[in-house]
LUMMARDO-152699 format. One record per residue (C-alpha): x, y, z. Coordinates in steps of 0.2 Angstrom, whole numbers, plus 2048, in hexadecimal, padded with zeros to 3 digits. Layout:
% residues N
XYZ...
***
This chain:
% residues 616
2E31DA7F82E51D97E52D61DB7D82D91D17C92C81D77C32BA1E17C92B91F27D22C41F47E12BA1F87F12BF2077FB2B821080A2BD2208132BA2288232C023882B2C923683B2D02428492E123F84F2E12368602CF2318602C821F85C2BE21D84C2B32108442B320C8312A420282A2A91F681C29A1F081329D1EE80028E1EA7F52971E57E429E1D37E12B11D87E12AF1E37F12A61D47FA2B31C87F42C11D37FA2B91D680B2B61C380D2C71BE8082CF1CA8142C51C68232C51B38202D71B281E2DA1BB82E2CD1AF8362D81A08312E81A98372E11AD8482DA19B8492EB1958472F51A18522E819E8602EE18C86030118F85C3071A185E31819B85731119484731E19683931D1A682F30B1AC83130D1B58423181C283A3111C282830A1D382630A1D48133031C58092F91C57F92E71C17F72E11C27E52CF1C37E02C51C37D02D21B77C82CD1B27B72C31A27B62B519B7C12B118D7CD2C218C7D52CF1947E12E11907E32F11937EE3011957E430E1967F230E1A97F32FB1AE7F32E91A77F32DF1AA7E42CC1AB7E22C11AB7D22B21B67CE2A01AF7CD29C1A57BD29A1947B628D18F7C22971947D12971A37DD2A61AE7E02B31A27E92B91AF7F52AF1AA8042B11A28152B518F8132BE1918022C919F80A2CC1948192D118580D2DD18F8032E51978122E71858192F218280A2FD1908102FE18982130417981A31118280F31918C81D31717D82932417481E3191678173141628053031667FD2FA1587F32ED14F7FC2F415480D2F21678082E01648012DB15B8112E316881C2DA1768132CA16D8152CD16A8282CF17D82A2BE1808232B617282C2BD17883D2BA18A83B2A81898342A417983E29B17282F29F1628272991688162A817180E2A318180629018280628B18F7F929918B7ED28C1887DF2801967D926F1957E12741867ED27718B7FF27617980528216E7FB29516F7FE2A31697F32A915C7FF2A31558102AE15181F2A01468262A513781B2AA12581C2BA1268112C711A8172DA1198142E110F8062F410D8062F410A7F32E61167EE2E61227FC2D31228002C41187FC2BC1287F62C912A7E92DC12D7E62DA13F7DF2E114B7EB2D01537F02C81427F32D713C7FC2D714C8072C614780E2CE13A8182D61478242C61528252BC1438292C813E8372C814F83E2B515083D2B313F8462C01438532B61538582A71488592B013C8642B714A86F2A515087229F13F8762AC13E8832A614D88C2AE15C8842A316B87F2A216E86C2AD17D86F2BA1738782BA16586C2BB17185D2C917B8652D316C86A2D21638592D81738512E617485D2EC1628592EA1658462F217684530116F84F30215F84530516883431716D83831B15B83D31515482D32015181E31B14E80C30A15080330313F8072F71398142FE12B81E2FD12383030A12F8362FC13D8372F313384530412F84E30814284E2F61468542F813A8623091408663031528682F514B87330114187E30614888F31413D89531F13888631912688630C12187930C10F87F30011588D2F611F8812F21328832E413C88B2D913B87C2E012B8742CF1228732C613186B2D413485E2D612285A2C31208582C212F84C2D01298412CA1178422BB11B8382C611F82A2D111082B2E01178352E510B8442EC1148532FB10B85B2F70FD8672F710287A3000F98872F30F18933000F08A230D0FC8A931E0F48AE32A0FD8BA33B0F68C03400FE8D13520F78D03540FB8BE3580EE8B036A0E98B33760E78A53830DD8B037D0CD8B83890C48C438A0B18C138F0AF8D33840BB8DE3760BD8D136C0CD8CF35A0D18D534D0D58C833F0DF8D032F0E38C631F0EC8CA3100EA8BF3010F58BF2F20F88B42F01048A52E20FE8992E00EE8A32E40E78B42F20DA8B82EF0C88BD2F80C48CD3070B78CD3090B98BA31A0C28B93280BA8AF33A0BD8AA3400B78993530B38963580B28843680A98813740AB87336F09986E35E0A086935509887834A0A288334709D8953370A289E3390A48B132A0A88BC32E0B68C83280B48DA31B0C18DF3200C98EF3120D68F13030DC8E73090DD8D531B0DD8DB3280D08D633A0CC8DB3450BF8D33570BB8D73600B58C73720AF8C53700A18B737D0A98AC38F0A68A739E0B28A839D0BD89838D0B58923820C288936F0C088B35F0CA8873510CA89333F0D18943300CF89F31D0CB89E30D0CB8A92FC0C68A52ED0D28A42DB0CD8AA2D60CD8982E10BE8962EE0C788B3000C689030A0D788F31D0D788D32A0E48913330ED88A3250F387E3160F088830D0E687A3060D58783140D086C3250CA8733320D787233E0D58633500D18673560E38643490E987034D0DE87F3580E388E3690DC88D3740D589A3860CD89C38D0C18A93990CB8B339D0D18C43A10E38BF3A70EF8B13B50FB8AE3B31098A23C110A8943B911788A3AA12388E3A413188339613D88739A14887839F1578813AF1588783B51528673BD1418693BF13D8573AF1378503AD13983E39E13C83339C13582138E13081538513780637513D80D36F14D80536A15481636A14F82837C14B82C38114783E38515684938C15785A38216486537416887136416286A35A17186334A16786633F16A85633215D85C33215584B33914485134A14B85734E14986934A15887435A15487F36914988036813888937513989737114B89D38215289837915D88B38115887B37F14987038114585D37114785336C14884136C15A83A36A16484B36217384335217D84435418483334618382633918083334317283B34316882A35416083035214D82F35D14182435814281235D13780336B12C80937612781837F13182538C12782F39312B8403A31218433AD1208543C01228563CA1128583C610A8693CF0FD8743C30EE8763D10E18783CB0DC88A3C10CD88B3AF0D18903B00E288739E0EA8863990F887A38B10388238211287A37111B87A36911E86A35912786335012385334012A84C33812683B32512783E32213783432213B82231B13481232112281532312082832B11183033510C82034711182535310A83136210F83C37110383B37E10184938E0F884339E0F384B3B00EF8453BE0E584D3CB0EB8403CA0FD8413BC0FF8343C20F48263B30E98283A30EB8313970E083A3840E483E3810E785036F0EC84F3620F28433560FF84B34510084333C10183732E1008453350FA85633E10885F33B11385033012085833D12A86234312887435412487B35911287C36810C8853700FD87E37F0F18833870E48783960D787C3A30DC86F3A90CA86C3980C486739A0CE8573AD0D18543BD0CB85C3C40D586B3D10E18643D90F28673D20F88563BF0F885A3B31058533A110785239611184638411784537B11983436B12383336312282135512781635511B80934211A8033351267FF33513780933413481C33A13D82C34A13483235113B84235F13284C36A13685B37812D86537F13187638812988539411D87C39E1138873AA1048853AA0F98953B50EB89A3AC0DE8A53B40D48B23AD0C48B93B50BF8CA3AF0B38D63B10B98E83B30A78ED3AB09E8FB3A40A690B3B40A19153C60A090E3CC08E90B3BA0879083BF0828F63B00778F23A40838FB39B07790639C0819153AB07991D3BE07991B3C306791A3CE05A9123C605B9013CB06E9013DD06A9063DE05D8F73D706A8EB3E40778F13F306B8EF3ED0668DE3ED0788D83FE07C8E14090888D83FC08D8CB3F609F8C73E40A08C93DE0B18CE3CC0B08D53CD09D8D73C80968E93D908D8EB3E109E8EB3DC0A18FD3E50B29003E10B98EE3F30BB8E93F00B38D83FB0A48DC3F70948E64060938F240B09190440209F90B3F20989043F508790D3F809191D3E709A91B3DE08A9173E50809263E108F9323CF08F92D3CD07C92E3BC0779343AA07E9313A908F9293A309C936
***
């Protein structure tokens, strides 16, 4: 406690070793009262914060920190990065070292050590501390001399978000900061309306806000604050189905012009998975179960959509085999044909919900499941990144270059674990340094594979990727690029663009693509992943795992009985004519090659004649 002016307050008491003692601190002069208030209220904010996050950066172990009182001037207080500072009475204002003003300035300190910027976010966060601790929407009643009722700002407001001017209440940092105190005040009210006690509502909103601060980046107030709050409230890692207090939080923020992400009305489950290999001969069974989330499903409305490379999309009704359970056998695909596919069902509201995504909009091509016409796959390259197989890192990003390692799990948009369960993956700046401020900054970081052999027809590149760009001053503005090369890296072709919104909020996504759709099959195939921060400051986190190069095979097992060349269920004269017409030819897998030797010859003729007649 430092006195810039006024008489320092002291008190003494005689104590006996080993015995408890009490000391009464009751100053009567202005400087003594200011010192006592500032000390006590600073610790109130510190205790408030640590009760909600015992591991909050810095403050838990900060035992020597400056508080300055009696600073020259009046009607103000400030935080300068290393101390909080309060003015003496004067100019129509009381001494500013009291309750809410102290809470506000210490709030700036929480923002600073949490790794965020100040500006309107810092002002709003300072107001939030005062509002939550005092439980009073009027910030700093008693700031002005002889006025114990009026505050300097009010959290019970109707300020709304304005992307160009920050707030309908003004663009100045204090005016704009009222957006966040208003959201917090209205969220607490919504919690109470839902059945929480005032104590429960206040504590929980404080819990959410305190833990949101270290997730924030920059000094602006944007949509990402709402996303961070909902993410902290979430209990299953899936915001598509909301969070325990989604509607209350959404309502509190909606008053101030922030829109919560749309919820999925229906839940889709696939008991047999979503296959990437579809046999043109035997087909594949698509099994889908639909259940209600926000709404209830309408029976017999399940659909499968097949998106062809020509751009056409075919809708196929899925037969319902039980209550909200669907099963469809599908084989309408050619060998080595790549398709995208997705599903839908109708809710009782009349809305149609699609999967993947769970929204009422059709999934974008990059978001759809992918499949290829084949009967099987062989793995020509597989990398779980447990060892260094020759990947290279380049790019001019100032920070956030690709690392290979076990994810440190900063809960800042980075993955908490790898995708394939091996433990290690490639991810951007895998570090907890500087309070986990470890994302990509100011440029690109490029992860490039070694040269791979994709010369086999039907080669498929498969990988799992993670991308998150929902936080920071300009969320959902950056993208992650995936590119491939058929000439060893001399030229590159775009495989997919991830983001800026779709699949840009974290989560592992497994993808497969037919190589020949993008580049020629060759033994000089390479793939690269580009994470980039190209606009205003935002949090960009990316990861890659489980890269595989697969060669597909597409072999018809032939008719149900050897020699039934035309598949009509009987070995007869027409089959004999077909075999003789193919005599001497090499045709592995063709029905005329009865014994499967690869050549149509005498042994095939013997096999056909021995099976002459109806198939068993």
